[in-house]
One Martini backbone bead per residue (centre of mass of N, CA, C, O) as a GRO file, in nm:
protein
  325
    1UNK     BB    1   3.214   1.389   6.816
    2UNK     BB    2   3.402   1.077   6.815
    3UNK     BB    3   3.762   1.018   6.818
    4UNK     BB    4   3.981   0.773   6.760
    5UNK     BB    5   4.333   0.767   6.855
    6UNK     BB    6   4.589   0.559   6.667
    7UNK     BB    7   4.915   0.567   6.605
    8UNK     BB    8   5.101   0.330   6.706
    9UNK     BB    9   5.382   0.286   6.514
   10UNK     BB   10   5.638   0.448   6.443
   11UNK     BB   11   5.533   0.693   6.219
   12UNK     BB   12   5.254   0.720   6.343
   13UNK     BB   13   5.366   0.898   6.587
   14UNK     BB   14   5.428   1.142   6.374
   15UNK     BB   15   5.165   1.178   6.171
   16UNK     BB   16   4.911   1.185   6.359
   17UNK     BB   17   4.947   1.458   6.504
   18UNK     BB   18   4.895   1.627   6.250
   19UNK     BB   19   4.611   1.520   6.197
   20UNK     BB   20   4.492   1.602   6.465
   21UNK     BB   21   4.537   1.907   6.423
   22UNK     BB   22   4.349   1.925   6.177
   23UNK     BB   23   4.094   1.837   6.329
   24UNK     BB   24   4.087   2.053   6.549
   25UNK     BB   25   4.035   2.278   6.348
   26UNK     BB   26   3.790   2.145   6.168
   27UNK     BB   27   3.678   2.002   6.468
   28UNK     BB   28   3.611   2.183   6.743
   29UNK     BB   29   3.377   1.969   6.880
   30UNK     BB   30   3.548   1.740   6.914
   31UNK     BB   31   3.625   1.417   7.045
   32UNK     BB   32   3.939   1.285   7.168
   33UNK     BB   33   4.056   0.937   7.184
   34UNK     BB   34   4.301   0.774   7.318
   35UNK     BB   35   4.504   0.490   7.190
   36UNK     BB   36   4.706   0.214   7.279
   37UNK     BB   37   4.857   0.038   7.001
   38UNK     BB   38   5.081  -0.235   6.952
   39UNK     BB   39   5.397  -0.353   6.958
   40UNK     BB   40   5.511  -0.161   7.165
   41UNK     BB   41   5.310  -0.247   7.376
   42UNK     BB   42   5.372  -0.550   7.379
   43UNK     BB   43   5.675  -0.520   7.467
   44UNK     BB   44   5.595  -0.369   7.735
   45UNK     BB   45   5.301  -0.549   7.837
   46UNK     BB   46   5.183  -0.808   7.652
   47UNK     BB   47   4.987  -0.606   7.493
   48UNK     BB   48   4.826  -0.453   7.211
   49UNK     BB   49   4.505  -0.505   7.273
   50UNK     BB   50   4.198  -0.454   7.440
   51UNK     BB   51   3.876  -0.487   7.527
   52UNK     BB   52   3.865  -0.192   7.636
   53UNK     BB   53   3.962  -0.062   7.372
   54UNK     BB   54   3.732  -0.165   7.196
   55UNK     BB   55   3.507  -0.025   7.357
   56UNK     BB   56   3.610   0.261   7.298
   57UNK     BB   57   3.596   0.254   6.995
   58UNK     BB   58   3.283   0.191   6.984
   59UNK     BB   59   3.204   0.476   7.131
   60UNK     BB   60   3.287   0.578   6.865
   61UNK     BB   61   3.258   0.688   6.534
   62UNK     BB   62   3.572   0.688   6.479
   63UNK     BB   63   3.910   0.650   6.320
   64UNK     BB   64   4.245   0.741   6.378
   65UNK     BB   65   4.517   0.593   6.198
   66UNK     BB   66   4.829   0.478   6.149
   67UNK     BB   67   5.054   0.230   6.246
   68UNK     BB   68   5.160  -0.118   6.243
   69UNK     BB   69   5.350  -0.385   6.374
   70UNK     BB   70   5.362  -0.711   6.208
   71UNK     BB   71   5.485  -0.991   6.232
   72UNK     BB   72   5.582  -1.247   6.072
   73UNK     BB   73   5.425  -1.537   6.104
   74UNK     BB   74   5.447  -1.591   6.434
   75UNK     BB   75   5.240  -1.418   6.604
   76UNK     BB   76   5.183  -1.244   6.905
   77UNK     BB   77   4.945  -1.112   6.736
   78UNK     BB   78   4.691  -0.990   6.599
   79UNK     BB   79   4.618  -0.790   6.363
   80UNK     BB   80   4.497  -0.483   6.422
   81UNK     BB   81   4.380  -0.390   6.142
   82UNK     BB   82   4.230  -0.656   6.077
   83UNK     BB   83   4.062  -0.665   6.337
   84UNK     BB   84   3.913  -0.392   6.291
   85UNK     BB   85   3.780  -0.457   6.026
   86UNK     BB   86   3.620  -0.703   6.134
   87UNK     BB   87   3.485  -0.602   6.402
   88UNK     BB   88   3.360  -0.336   6.247
   89UNK     BB   89   3.283  -0.395   5.946
   90UNK     BB   90   3.509  -0.283   5.727
   91UNK     BB   91   3.441  -0.355   5.394
   92UNK     BB   92   3.554  -0.063   5.281
   93UNK     BB   93   3.839   0.013   5.086
   94UNK     BB   94   3.932   0.353   5.027
   95UNK     BB   95   4.140   0.470   4.744
   96UNK     BB   96   4.275   0.757   4.654
   97UNK     BB   97   4.409   0.898   4.327
   98UNK     BB   98   4.563   1.214   4.316
   99UNK     BB   99   4.722   1.443   4.160
  100UNK     BB  100   4.982   1.660   4.233
  101UNK     BB  101   5.243   1.894   4.241
  102UNK     BB  102   5.456   1.612   4.250
  103UNK     BB  103   5.350   1.431   4.028
  104UNK     BB  104   5.455   1.222   3.764
  105UNK     BB  105   5.139   1.160   3.724
  106UNK     BB  106   4.804   1.161   3.571
  107UNK     BB  107   4.559   1.111   3.818
  108UNK     BB  108   4.201   0.993   3.881
  109UNK     BB  109   4.115   0.763   4.128
  110UNK     BB  110   3.932   0.484   4.274
  111UNK     BB  111   3.974   0.232   4.516
  112UNK     BB  112   3.789  -0.068   4.574
  113UNK     BB  113   3.839  -0.278   4.863
  114UNK     BB  114   3.793  -0.566   4.978
  115UNK     BB  115   3.789  -0.619   5.354
  116UNK     BB  116   3.669  -0.927   5.471
  117UNK     BB  117   3.843  -1.126   5.290
  118UNK     BB  118   4.008  -1.375   5.165
  119UNK     BB  119   4.332  -1.435   5.278
  120UNK     BB  120   4.290  -1.241   5.540
  121UNK     BB  121   4.150  -1.456   5.731
  122UNK     BB  122   4.370  -1.688   5.807
  123UNK     BB  123   4.320  -1.972   5.655
  124UNK     BB  124   4.550  -2.214   5.790
  125UNK     BB  125   4.751  -2.501   5.711
  126UNK     BB  126   5.027  -2.584   5.921
  127UNK     BB  127   5.328  -2.713   5.824
  128UNK     BB  128   5.653  -2.793   5.788
  129UNK     BB  129   5.628  -2.826   5.434
  130UNK     BB  130   5.322  -2.706   5.446
  131UNK     BB  131   5.089  -2.455   5.320
  132UNK     BB  132   4.739  -2.389   5.349
  133UNK     BB  133   4.533  -2.152   5.181
  134UNK     BB  134   4.221  -1.996   5.225
  135UNK     BB  135   3.998  -1.866   4.979
  136UNK     BB  136   3.748  -1.611   5.026
  137UNK     BB  137   3.447  -1.575   4.823
  138UNK     BB  138   3.145  -1.376   4.823
  139UNK     BB  139   2.853  -1.255   4.713
  140UNK     BB  140   2.797  -1.054   4.933
  141UNK     BB  141   3.068  -0.901   4.943
  142UNK     BB  142   3.077  -0.828   4.643
  143UNK     BB  143   2.820  -0.663   4.624
  144UNK     BB  144   2.892  -0.463   4.856
  145UNK     BB  145   3.139  -0.328   4.707
  146UNK     BB  146   2.995  -0.261   4.448
  147UNK     BB  147   2.789  -0.058   4.573
  148UNK     BB  148   2.994   0.135   4.687
  149UNK     BB  149   3.115   0.212   4.411
  150UNK     BB  150   2.851   0.294   4.257
  151UNK     BB  151   2.805   0.531   4.488
  152UNK     BB  152   3.000   0.713   4.379
  153UNK     BB  153   3.042   1.030   4.332
  154UNK     BB  154   3.064   1.075   3.980
  155UNK     BB  155   3.059   0.827   3.834
  156UNK     BB  156   3.162   0.680   3.512
  157UNK     BB  157   3.343   0.412   3.567
  158UNK     BB  158   3.374   0.059   3.599
  159UNK     BB  159   3.640  -0.153   3.732
  160UNK     BB  160   3.680  -0.498   3.718
  161UNK     BB  161   3.912  -0.679   3.914
  162UNK     BB  162   4.065  -0.990   3.816
  163UNK     BB  163   4.108  -1.390   3.782
  164UNK     BB  164   3.891  -1.571   3.604
  165UNK     BB  165   4.082  -1.746   3.412
  166UNK     BB  166   4.170  -1.918   3.696
  167UNK     BB  167   3.952  -1.820   3.921
  168UNK     BB  168   3.644  -1.898   4.040
  169UNK     BB  169   3.615  -1.684   4.253
  170UNK     BB  170   3.644  -1.448   4.042
  171UNK     BB  171   3.392  -1.527   3.890
  172UNK     BB  172   3.204  -1.442   4.114
  173UNK     BB  173   3.283  -1.161   4.145
  174UNK     BB  174   3.228  -1.066   3.856
  175UNK     BB  175   2.928  -1.142   3.855
  176UNK     BB  176   2.839  -0.958   4.106
  177UNK     BB  177   2.953  -0.678   3.994
  178UNK     BB  178   2.791  -0.676   3.733
  179UNK     BB  179   2.508  -0.680   3.850
  180UNK     BB  180   2.540  -0.417   4.015
  181UNK     BB  181   2.592  -0.232   3.771
  182UNK     BB  182   2.346  -0.280   3.611
  183UNK     BB  183   2.135  -0.203   3.836
  184UNK     BB  184   2.297   0.097   3.857
  185UNK     BB  185   2.372   0.223   3.573
  186UNK     BB  186   2.684   0.140   3.535
  187UNK     BB  187   2.950   0.166   3.369
  188UNK     BB  188   3.147  -0.127   3.253
  189UNK     BB  189   3.442  -0.328   3.324
  190UNK     BB  190   3.680  -0.579   3.265
  191UNK     BB  191   3.995  -0.692   3.440
  192UNK     BB  192   4.287  -0.818   3.460
  193UNK     BB  193   4.526  -0.777   3.697
  194UNK     BB  194   4.765  -0.768   3.503
  195UNK     BB  195   4.648  -0.554   3.313
  196UNK     BB  196   4.615  -0.341   3.535
  197UNK     BB  197   4.905  -0.308   3.603
  198UNK     BB  198   4.990  -0.214   3.328
  199UNK     BB  199   4.780   0.029   3.296
  200UNK     BB  200   4.897   0.202   3.525
  201UNK     BB  201   5.143   0.266   3.355
  202UNK     BB  202   5.053   0.313   3.058
  203UNK     BB  203   4.711   0.405   3.129
  204UNK     BB  204   4.578   0.566   3.402
  205UNK     BB  205   4.353   0.753   3.268
  206UNK     BB  206   4.126   0.516   3.225
  207UNK     BB  207   4.054   0.549   3.523
  208UNK     BB  208   3.800   0.584   3.789
  209UNK     BB  209   3.665   0.305   3.908
  210UNK     BB  210   3.766   0.047   4.139
  211UNK     BB  211   3.706  -0.310   4.174
  212UNK     BB  212   3.827  -0.544   4.430
  213UNK     BB  213   4.005  -0.747   4.599
  214UNK     BB  214   4.199  -0.758   4.860
  215UNK     BB  215   4.483  -0.834   4.752
  216UNK     BB  216   4.478  -0.674   4.486
  217UNK     BB  217   4.429  -0.401   4.630
  218UNK     BB  218   4.689  -0.386   4.790
  219UNK     BB  219   4.889  -0.394   4.545
  220UNK     BB  220   4.776  -0.176   4.357
  221UNK     BB  221   4.786   0.069   4.562
  222UNK     BB  222   5.099   0.085   4.564
  223UNK     BB  223   5.130   0.137   4.271
  224UNK     BB  224   4.955   0.399   4.261
  225UNK     BB  225   5.140   0.564   4.460
  226UNK     BB  226   5.367   0.611   4.246
  227UNK     BB  227   5.196   0.798   4.056
  228UNK     BB  228   5.175   1.035   4.293
  229UNK     BB  229   5.491   0.984   4.444
  230UNK     BB  230   5.379   0.835   4.717
  231UNK     BB  231   5.280   0.684   5.009
  232UNK     BB  232   5.284   0.972   5.159
  233UNK     BB  233   5.007   1.049   4.959
  234UNK     BB  234   4.821   0.797   5.074
  235UNK     BB  235   4.502   0.741   5.145
  236UNK     BB  236   4.239   0.600   5.373
  237UNK     BB  237   3.928   0.404   5.392
  238UNK     BB  238   3.721   0.241   5.639
  239UNK     BB  239   3.396   0.111   5.565
  240UNK     BB  240   3.082   0.104   5.721
  241UNK     BB  241   2.759   0.110   5.855
  242UNK     BB  242   2.887   0.250   6.136
  243UNK     BB  243   3.191   0.252   6.083
  244UNK     BB  244   3.519   0.431   6.070
  245UNK     BB  245   3.850   0.423   5.914
  246UNK     BB  246   4.154   0.622   5.909
  247UNK     BB  247   4.445   0.572   5.683
  248UNK     BB  248   4.734   0.530   5.582
  249UNK     BB  249   4.892   0.319   5.351
  250UNK     BB  250   5.125   0.312   5.505
  251UNK     BB  251   5.349   0.209   5.727
  252UNK     BB  252   5.574   0.209   6.005
  253UNK     BB  253   5.862   0.249   5.914
  254UNK     BB  254   6.133   0.160   6.096
  255UNK     BB  255   6.379   0.286   5.916
  256UNK     BB  256   6.258   0.609   5.992
  257UNK     BB  257   6.199   0.606   6.271
  258UNK     BB  258   6.277   0.907   6.461
  259UNK     BB  259   6.386   1.115   6.220
  260UNK     BB  260   6.161   1.329   6.112
  261UNK     BB  261   6.086   1.235   5.768
  262UNK     BB  262   5.795   1.186   5.752
  263UNK     BB  263   5.511   1.181   5.576
  264UNK     BB  264   5.194   1.347   5.654
  265UNK     BB  265   4.988   1.350   5.411
  266UNK     BB  266   4.829   1.085   5.439
  267UNK     BB  267   4.713   1.147   5.720
  268UNK     BB  268   4.576   1.411   5.642
  269UNK     BB  269   4.394   1.294   5.410
  270UNK     BB  270   4.248   1.106   5.592
  271UNK     BB  271   4.120   1.343   5.756
  272UNK     BB  272   3.972   1.439   5.507
  273UNK     BB  273   3.796   1.183   5.476
  274UNK     BB  274   3.656   1.219   5.748
  275UNK     BB  275   3.519   1.484   5.685
  276UNK     BB  276   3.346   1.374   5.448
  277UNK     BB  277   3.196   1.162   5.616
  278UNK     BB  278   3.093   1.390   5.823
  279UNK     BB  279   3.003   1.644   5.621
  280UNK     BB  280   3.282   1.828   5.582
  281UNK     BB  281   3.356   1.950   5.284
  282UNK     BB  282   3.480   2.225   5.325
  283UNK     BB  283   3.706   2.133   5.517
  284UNK     BB  284   3.824   1.922   5.324
  285UNK     BB  285   3.915   2.116   5.105
  286UNK     BB  286   4.102   2.291   5.286
  287UNK     BB  287   4.299   2.062   5.330
  288UNK     BB  288   4.383   2.017   5.030
  289UNK     BB  289   4.490   2.311   4.991
  290UNK     BB  290   4.706   2.309   5.208
  291UNK     BB  291   4.871   2.086   5.092
  292UNK     BB  292   4.923   2.193   4.799
  293UNK     BB  293   5.062   2.456   4.892
  294UNK     BB  294   5.302   2.330   5.032
  295UNK     BB  295   5.412   2.170   4.787
  296UNK     BB  296   5.442   2.413   4.590
  297UNK     BB  297   5.659   2.547   4.797
  298UNK     BB  298   5.874   2.293   4.854
  299UNK     BB  299   5.769   2.126   5.102
  300UNK     BB  300   5.981   1.840   5.131
  301UNK     BB  301   6.028   1.525   5.175
  302UNK     BB  302   6.245   1.267   5.093
  303UNK     BB  303   6.035   1.105   4.925
  304UNK     BB  304   6.019   1.390   4.732
  305UNK     BB  305   6.324   1.524   4.733
  306UNK     BB  306   6.372   1.649   5.005
  307UNK     BB  307   6.464   1.812   5.337
  308UNK     BB  308   6.224   1.803   5.506
  309UNK     BB  309   6.027   1.779   5.776
  310UNK     BB  310   5.750   1.681   5.943
  311UNK     BB  311   5.730   1.966   6.094
  312UNK     BB  312   5.743   2.142   5.838
  313UNK     BB  313   5.502   2.038   5.683
  314UNK     BB  314   5.291   2.048   5.902
  315UNK     BB  315   5.312   2.358   5.968
  316UNK     BB  316   5.228   2.449   5.672
  317UNK     BB  317   4.950   2.322   5.669
  318UNK     BB  318   4.833   2.459   5.925
  319UNK     BB  319   4.870   2.747   5.823
  320UNK     BB  320   4.693   2.726   5.578
  321UNK     BB  321   4.437   2.634   5.714
  322UNK     BB  322   4.390   2.885   5.891
  323UNK     BB  323   4.340   3.066   5.633
  324UNK     BB  324   4.076   2.891   5.527
  325UNK     BB  325   3.873   2.868   5.792
   0.00000   0.00000   0.00000
């Protein structure tokens, strides 16, 4: 198995090495291929990622990704993560939220975010005083993400999150997802996105499996991260029919980069999702237990109210993992 490793920018360079060490322990026969990509490379070399880099990535089975900094407005390069999702056809963004030892709320649900269209296609007509953005929602992509959600092992109920009372595009999304749920014999409900945001806070235990559009999924997943305690605890997978990419939900966090205080758990749990995807369920469970044990022991980074460093928490996780494998 070949895994491309892209730490990216900022704290990606600090948390991905921890996740990399986890994978080296859990997948001893794997080959890891480093790829340098991101704004830091752009500023250094005038290029963020090359065609040769993409060829290297395509030669691998999957990607372990950190975070990249993409400036707003007139970008010097296309967003790398959006480009990878589109170029590798990673249409399903899967974000699990499970309470752990330090979580303020009890939740256990998975959010399936459509990953290939919506406003993230970047179809914009830019003028001096007006910008028009085109939102694209198709039946094909909507049914595809609904099928992915309905195939979640152990699914109990699907919640389709939309804004069909205002947007006809969301009416199409709701219709497509409802049809897939019925055909799959999966119990389902639908919910307006504003109501979903409210219920995330008021009654998060009502959710099991959520499917939604690209932008709504992006926003709701950050809200859900607060329920489990931190963006630093929130992993994700980007899955297609051939490739997969695994990344923490958080960004490059330039405000804390280089200080050694970034939480590596989201990156480590993204590696856990990689192991599950690769059919290594036993090793994946060992990673989860190693993380939970470290957190229960009070080895917490500042985002969790502690004073430990990235290295402290990473070392504790790796030590626990060695005893479990």
